[in-house]
C-alpha positions, 0 to 999 in steps of 0.5 A: 557831199558829206552825209549827216549821220544821226545817232540814237540811243537804243537798248540791246534786246539781249543784254538791255544795255543802252547803246548808240545806233546810227544811220544817215539822215537820208536813210531815216527820212526815206524809211519814215516817209515810205513806211519802211523798216528802220534797222538798228544795230548794237555791237555788244552782241552784233545784233540787228533788229527793226525799230518799234513804232515808239522808237520810230516816233522818237527818231522822227521827232529828232530828225525832223526837229 
């Protein structure tokens, strides 16, 4: 079975440039349903962080549309 990847725009906390982060739809739905952190990643600085509450809401609207 092929997994669906959701790509979302994020801003690198270091350089503030907009980049794209991706996770599987299953990972995102599980994190949203179970109040788990959703990790973002940007290659420009090899940086990981948890999405903020507002970023989670934006992502939820995209995934559940």
